[in-house]
C-alpha positions as CSV (number, residue, x, y, z in Angstrom):
1,M,143.2,138.7,106.5
2,R,139.5,139.0,105.6
3,I,139.8,136.3,102.9
4,G,141.6,134.0,105.3
5,Y,138.9,134.7,107.9
6,I,136.1,133.9,105.5
7,F,137.9,130.7,104.5
8,Y,138.3,129.8,108.2
9,I,134.6,130.3,108.9
10,F,133.7,128.3,105.8
11,M,135.9,125.4,107.0
12,I,134.3,125.5,110.5
13,L,130.8,125.5,108.9
14,F,131.8,122.7,106.5
15,V,133.2,120.5,109.3
16,A,130.2,121.2,111.6
17,S,127.8,120.4,108.7
18,A,129.7,117.2,107.9
19,L,129.8,116.2,111.6
20,G,126.1,117.0,111.9
21,T,125.3,114.8,108.9
22,T,127.4,112.0,110.3
23,L,125.7,112.2,113.7
24,S,122.3,112.4,112.0
25,C,123.0,109.3,110.0
26,A,124.3,107.6,113.0
27,Q,121.1,108.3,114.9
28,R,118.9,106.8,112.2
29,Q,118.3,103.1,112.0
30,E,116.8,100.9,109.3
31,Y,113.4,99.6,110.2
32,Q,111.2,97.2,108.3
33,F,107.5,96.5,108.5
34,D,105.2,94.5,106.3
35,G,101.6,93.3,105.8
36,R,99.1,92.2,103.2
37,T,97.2,94.1,100.6
38,M,95.6,93.5,97.2
39,G,95.9,89.8,97.5
40,T,99.6,89.9,98.0
41,T,102.2,91.2,100.5
42,Y,103.9,94.6,101.0
43,Q,107.2,95.5,102.7
44,V,108.6,98.9,103.7
45,K,112.2,99.6,104.7
46,V,112.8,103.0,106.1
47,L,115.6,104.9,107.9
48,A,114.1,106.5,111.0
49,K,115.4,107.9,114.3
50,A,113.2,105.8,116.6
51,S,111.2,102.6,116.5
52,A,108.2,104.4,118.0
53,E,107.7,106.2,114.7
54,I,107.2,103.0,112.9
55,V,104.0,101.9,114.7
56,S,102.3,105.2,113.6
57,L,103.8,105.0,110.2
58,K,102.6,101.4,109.5
59,A,99.1,102.5,110.6
60,D,99.2,105.3,108.1
61,V,100.4,103.0,105.3
62,D,97.8,100.4,106.1
63,R,95.1,103.1,106.0
64,I,96.0,104.4,102.5
65,L,96.4,100.8,101.2
66,D,92.9,100.0,102.5
67,Q,91.5,103.1,100.8
68,I,93.0,102.0,97.4
69,N,91.8,98.4,97.9
70,Q,88.3,99.6,98.7
71,S,88.3,101.6,95.5
72,M,89.8,99.0,93.0
73,S,89.4,95.5,94.4
74,T,87.3,93.3,92.1
75,F,87.0,90.8,95.0
76,N,85.0,93.4,97.0
77,P,81.5,93.6,95.7
78,S,81.0,97.1,97.3
79,S,84.2,98.6,95.8
80,E,84.0,101.4,93.3
81,I,85.3,99.2,90.5
82,S,82.8,96.4,91.3
83,R,79.9,98.8,91.3
84,F,80.9,100.2,88.0
85,N,81.3,96.7,86.5
86,A,77.8,95.8,87.6
87,L,76.3,98.8,85.8
88,K,74.6,98.3,82.5
89,D,73.3,101.8,81.9
90,T,75.4,103.6,79.2
91,Q,73.9,107.0,80.0
92,Q,74.7,107.0,83.7
93,K,77.7,108.9,84.9
94,V,79.5,107.3,87.9
95,Y,81.5,109.8,90.0
96,I,84.6,108.3,91.4
97,S,87.3,108.9,94.0
98,G,90.6,110.7,93.3
99,H,92.5,107.4,93.6
100,F,90.3,105.7,91.1
101,Q,90.5,108.6,88.7
102,Q,94.3,108.8,88.9
103,V,94.7,105.1,88.1
104,L,92.3,105.4,85.2
105,L,94.2,108.4,83.7
106,N,97.4,106.4,84.0
107,A,95.7,103.4,82.4
108,Q,94.4,105.5,79.5
109,K,98.0,106.8,78.9
110,T,99.4,103.3,78.9
111,Y,96.6,102.0,76.6
112,N,97.3,104.8,74.1
113,L,101.1,104.4,74.2
114,T,101.0,100.7,73.7
115,R,98.2,101.0,71.1
116,G,96.0,98.6,72.9
117,A,98.6,96.0,73.9
118,W,97.7,97.0,77.5
119,D,94.0,97.1,78.1
120,G,92.2,97.3,81.5
121,T,89.1,95.7,80.1
122,I,90.7,92.4,79.3
123,N,89.3,90.3,82.2
124,P,86.6,88.4,80.2
125,L,89.4,86.9,78.2
126,V,91.5,86.1,81.2
127,E,88.5,84.3,82.7
128,L,87.8,82.5,79.4
129,W,91.3,81.1,79.2
130,G,91.2,79.8,82.8
131,F,93.4,82.4,84.5
132,G,90.8,84.4,86.4
133,K,89.0,84.4,89.7
134,S,86.4,81.8,88.6
135,K,89.1,79.1,88.2
136,A,87.6,77.9,84.9
137,P,89.2,74.7,83.6
138,H,92.2,75.1,81.4
139,Q,91.1,74.6,77.9
140,V,91.5,76.2,74.5
141,P,88.3,78.1,73.6
142,S,86.8,78.0,70.1
143,S,87.2,81.0,67.8
144,E,83.5,81.7,68.1
145,V,83.7,82.0,71.9
146,I,86.8,84.1,71.7
147,N,85.1,86.5,69.2
148,R,82.1,86.7,71.5
149,E,84.2,87.7,74.4
150,M,86.2,90.2,72.3
151,Q,83.0,92.2,72.0
152,K,83.5,93.1,75.7
153,I,87.0,94.3,75.2
154,G,88.2,97.9,74.6
155,F,89.5,100.5,77.1
156,D,88.3,103.2,74.6
157,Q,84.7,102.0,75.3
158,I,84.9,103.8,78.7
159,E,84.5,107.6,79.0
160,I,86.7,109.2,81.7
161,G,85.2,112.6,82.4
162,E,87.4,115.6,83.3
163,T,85.1,116.3,86.2
164,G,85.8,112.9,87.8
165,Y,83.2,110.5,86.4
166,L,83.1,107.3,84.3
167,R,80.5,106.3,81.7
168,K,80.2,103.0,79.8
169,K,79.9,103.3,76.0
170,N,79.4,99.5,76.0
171,P,77.1,98.0,78.7
172,N,79.2,94.8,78.8
173,V,82.6,96.4,79.3
174,T,84.2,95.8,82.7
175,L,87.4,96.9,84.4
176,D,90.2,95.0,86.1
177,L,93.2,97.2,87.0
178,A,95.3,94.6,88.8
179,S,98.2,95.1,86.4
180,I,98.5,98.8,87.3
181,A,96.9,99.3,90.8
182,K,99.8,97.7,92.8
183,G,102.2,100.1,91.1
184,Y,99.9,103.0,92.0
185,A,99.7,101.8,95.6
186,V,103.6,101.8,95.7
187,D,103.5,105.4,94.4
188,Q,101.0,106.5,97.1
189,V,103.0,104.9,99.9
190,A,106.2,106.5,98.7
191,L,104.3,109.9,98.5
192,L,103.1,109.4,102.1
193,L,106.7,108.7,103.3
194,K,108.0,111.8,101.5
195,Q,105.2,114.0,103.0
196,K,106.3,112.8,106.4
197,L,109.9,113.9,105.5
198,Y,111.4,110.4,105.2
199,R,114.0,110.5,102.5
200,D,115.6,107.1,102.6
201,F,113.2,104.1,102.1
202,L,112.2,101.2,99.9
203,V,108.6,100.3,99.2
204,E,107.6,96.9,97.7
205,I,104.1,95.6,96.9
206,G,103.9,92.2,95.1
207,G,107.3,92.7,93.5
208,E,106.7,96.3,92.3
209,L,108.8,98.8,94.1
210,Y,110.1,102.4,94.6
211,A,113.4,103.3,96.1
212,S,114.2,106.7,97.6
213,G,117.6,107.9,98.8
214,G,119.7,105.1,100.1
215,R,120.6,102.6,102.8
216,K,122.0,103.3,106.2
217,D,125.6,103.0,104.9
218,G,124.9,105.8,102.4
219,K,124.8,103.5,99.4
220,A,121.9,103.3,97.0
221,W,119.4,100.5,97.2
222,K,120.2,97.3,95.3
223,V,117.3,95.2,94.0
224,G,117.3,91.9,92.2
225,I,115.2,90.5,89.3
226,N,114.3,86.9,89.8
227,R,115.5,84.4,87.2
228,P,112.6,84.0,84.7
229,A,112.3,80.2,85.0
230,K,109.5,78.1,86.2
231,Y,111.5,76.3,88.9
232,A,113.7,79.2,89.9
233,A,113.9,79.8,93.7
234,P,112.6,83.2,94.8
235,D,116.2,84.2,95.7
236,E,117.7,83.1,92.4
237,I,118.8,86.4,90.9
238,Y,119.0,87.0,87.1
239,K,119.9,90.7,87.2
240,I,120.9,93.2,89.9
241,L,120.3,96.9,89.6
242,I,120.9,100.0,91.6
243,L,117.7,102.0,92.2
244,Q,117.6,105.5,93.5
245,D,114.6,107.8,93.4
246,Q,113.0,105.6,90.8
247,A,110.4,102.8,90.5
248,M,110.7,99.4,89.0
249,A,108.0,96.9,87.9
250,T,108.4,93.5,86.5
251,S,105.9,91.4,84.5
252,G,106.5,87.7,83.7
253,D,104.7,84.6,82.5
254,Y,107.2,81.9,83.6
255,R,105.2,80.9,86.7
256,N,101.6,81.2,85.5
257,F,100.8,79.1,82.4
258,Y,99.6,75.7,81.4
259,I,100.4,73.2,78.7
260,I,97.9,71.5,76.4
261,G,99.0,69.2,73.6
262,G,102.6,70.2,74.2
263,H,101.8,73.9,73.7
264,P,102.3,76.4,76.5
265,Y,99.5,79.0,77.1
266,S,100.5,82.1,79.0
267,H,98.3,84.0,81.4
268,I,99.3,87.2,79.5
269,I,96.5,87.7,77.0
270,D,96.8,89.9,73.9
271,P,93.7,92.1,74.1
272,R,93.9,92.7,70.4
273,N,93.4,89.1,69.2
274,G,92.1,87.3,72.3
275,H,94.9,84.8,72.5
276,P,97.8,84.2,75.0
277,I,101.0,85.7,73.9
278,S,103.4,83.4,72.0
279,N,106.3,85.8,71.2
280,G,108.8,84.2,73.6
281,V,108.9,87.1,76.0
282,V,109.1,85.7,79.6
283,S,109.9,88.8,81.6
284,V,109.8,92.6,81.2
285,S,111.3,95.0,83.8
286,V,110.6,98.7,83.4
287,I,112.2,101.5,85.4
288,A,110.4,104.9,85.5
289,D,109.8,107.8,87.8
290,G,106.4,106.3,88.8
291,C,105.5,102.7,89.6
292,A,102.0,102.8,88.2
293,F,103.3,103.8,84.8
294,A,106.1,101.2,85.0
295,D,103.6,98.5,86.1
296,G,101.2,98.9,83.2
297,L,103.9,99.4,80.7
298,A,105.7,96.2,81.6
299,T,102.6,94.2,80.9
300,G,101.9,96.1,77.7
301,I,105.5,95.4,76.4
302,M,105.0,91.7,77.2
303,V,102.3,91.7,74.6
304,M,104.1,94.0,72.1
305,G,107.3,91.8,72.0
306,P,110.9,92.8,72.0
307,E,111.3,94.8,68.9
308,K,108.3,97.0,69.3
309,G,108.7,97.1,73.1
310,I,112.3,98.5,72.8
311,A,111.2,100.9,70.1
312,L,108.6,102.3,72.5
313,L,110.9,102.5,75.5
314,D,113.5,104.4,73.5
315,T,110.9,107.1,72.8
316,L,110.1,107.7,76.5
317,E,112.2,110.0,78.6
318,Q,113.4,108.8,82.0
319,V,112.2,105.3,81.2
320,E,114.4,102.2,80.7
321,G,113.6,98.5,80.3
322,L,114.9,95.0,80.1
323,I,113.0,92.4,78.0
324,V,114.0,88.7,78.4
325,V,113.1,86.3,75.6
326,R,113.4,82.5,75.8
327,H,114.3,80.8,72.6
328,K,113.1,77.4,71.7
329,D,116.4,75.8,72.8
330,G,115.9,77.3,76.3
331,R,118.4,80.2,75.9
332,L,117.5,83.5,77.5
333,V,118.3,86.5,75.4
334,N,118.2,90.1,76.7
335,F,116.8,93.1,74.9
336,M,117.6,96.5,76.5
337,S,116.6,100.1,75.9
338,N,119.3,102.6,75.1
339,G,120.2,103.5,78.7
340,A,119.5,100.2,80.4
341,G,123.0,98.7,80.0
342,E,124.2,101.1,82.7
343,I,121.5,100.1,85.1
344,F,121.1,96.3,84.9
345,Q,124.1,94.3,86.0
């Protein structure tokens, strides 16, 4: 009788728990809010019990995004990164915020893993080739000019102190962390939502995203990768993947390039030789636990190419990737890391 009683109680608790879960899910609705940050847009989808929560939540999200922007925006002359870039003193230690330090430590990791294929000091070359803020004319610079600008490149020419400071080893080195800061912002918004006990949400900033939990129907979030073609519509999907408690970042060169003398020049510059990439890679998508890491890694792998890129991905735990290469005849060929075939559909 006692065994039967325990079983009976267990069944009551199980049914009550299941009913409570159903009711709880039924009470929650999917809400969406968006805005602008870092020169692009952001969007958050979240399951919540009341729309009144969303107003306060959006204010908190905007606040943290503003903090990150104030730290790392090169468009803001008073930001931390702009003040560091203006500095010429190689002896001065510049103490920085926690946000800035975390991004730099992530950047250092990516720089080392890619052996310099990702480099946060590359902006002088980006400007030189006409892809920067100055909107310089599109032209192929001479070898002498490229070599001159290469003297300003090298993430290892910046000292990141354990006590939270930066110091230039080269007075002419500057930072532009655009290829990793958006991913970091995604991570910070996701962390904020988790701290506020939201478990089902999707955060997207400029195409980089993090998915937690699932949708209202209980299924995991589905996200799409745009077809890597110049004239592809924004809703033209190349691959679909299911994302749960993971981040994804995509880097591509199929929309930002120019052609001179019949030769295309990509906005993705190889910091190791000063020239736009010409390895045929048009898109790289990386899935990882954190979006900042996925963001920088996707850009680095664009530079590394498919063989070395896949080799690197296969050495990293909990990281998968898809590299798309366009052949000269226009065909798109996929290269996937060992576990990516189960993710990308």
